[in-house]
N, C-alpha and C positions, 0 to 999 in steps of 0.2 A: 504495501499499500505507503502511496506515495507520500513524503514528510507534507505536512501543512507549513502556511507560511511560518509560524508562533514557530513550528521546531526547528526551521532552517534560522529560524533568528536566533533559539537557543544554542544551535551549533556554532552558529556565528561567534556569540558572545563569549563562546572557550577559546576561540583563535587568538592566543596571545597578540597576534598581530593588529585585531581590530582593539585590545584592550584601550580602554577610554575612549573610544567612538562614540560620539553621541545618539541616541537611541533611534534618534529620525533618520541618521544615515544606518545603522544595522538595519531599520524594518527595510530601506530602501534595497539594501545588498540582499537581506532576505527577499525580496517580489523577484529579484531580477537574476538569482541562483539556479541555475538548472540543477535536477538532482539525474545522475547517472550508474546502472548498475554497470557492473563488469563480472563476467566467469573467470575462475581460477586460471591462471596463466594470460590472459588476453591485457593487452597494451592500452595502458591507460594513455601515457604519452609514449613517444618516440624518440630518443635520442637523434639529433639533426632537423627535426624538423624545426620549424618556426612557432614558438606558443602563441597560441591568442586567448591563456587564460589560467586561473590558477587551480587547485584543486584542495578540498579539504576532506579528509577520509572523515564518515560517517562512522560504518562499520565494514568488518574486515580488513585486510593491511592490503601494505603493498610493498613491493621489494622495487628499492632503487638501483640501477645496475648501470655501470658503464661500460663500454667496450661489452667486455665478458665476467667484469669483476661488479660483486654485488658489493655495493658503498653502505646501504642501511636498509633495513627495516623501519617502515613505520607504519602506527595504527590509528585509530581514530581520534581526531581533534588535531592529528599532524597535519600542515598542509607543504605543497610544494607547487614547484612551477612557476614561481615568481619573477625568477633572474630570467626568464625569456619575456614577460612582459615588462619587465624593465626595460630591457636593454632591446628588446627587438631582434635578436640574435635567436642563430637556431638551440633547440636546447641540449643540455651538457651529456643529459643520460636518459634512459628511459626509468618509465615506470610500469611493473607489471603486478597486478591483482593476485593477492594470494586468498584462493578461497573466494566464495562470494563478496563482491565489493561494493559498497555505494559511495560516491563520493558527491559534495556538492561544487559545481563548478560556477565559476566566477569569471567572468567575459574581459578582457586584458582593458577593454576601455572605459569598463564599471570600476576596477580597481584605480587605473590610472586617476579616476576623476577623484576617489578618494582621498588618492595619496596628495592632488592636488590641492584640496581642502581641506584635508585635517593631518594638522601636522605633527597629531600624536601617532596617529597612523604610519607615518613617515619616516620617524623617529622608533618604532615597533621593528618596522622592517628593517630598518638600520641596525638596531642590536640584533635580530635574528640570526642574519647576514654574516655579524661579527661572530655568533654563538658559532654557526657551522664555520665560516673560515679556521676558527681556533679548533675547532671538533677533528678537523680534517688537517691541519698541522700538526694537533699531538697524536693523530694516527700515522702520520709521515715518518715521525721522530721515533716511533717505535719500530 
């Protein structure tokens, strides 16, 4: 059964990227997100494709893979795809569903509109990207 707008809103409020975002912005995003279901092993996004949206995992999990290397496994509440939205360049990695997986998809133009008018979201995104960069750096050192 598809998620209601209120259920989408609840998921969006859990995403650290949108922390501190005004309620009316979350409401607008909840109305514009699409719910997409994926089967086990199905590609959610593919490395090399230009990204047109950000994905938030609602159920299931995803494997983040670059070339043939698994970089991470993520679960409900995690998001991915933001880099291609920001720089409009091809995706650096693929994401594959692990089991039955449901994502909320937020179109790049909707995310960019929020980033342009909500400094708190832009700051949250910078913090998330810095954390991911630090984690990658730590992995490379080991």
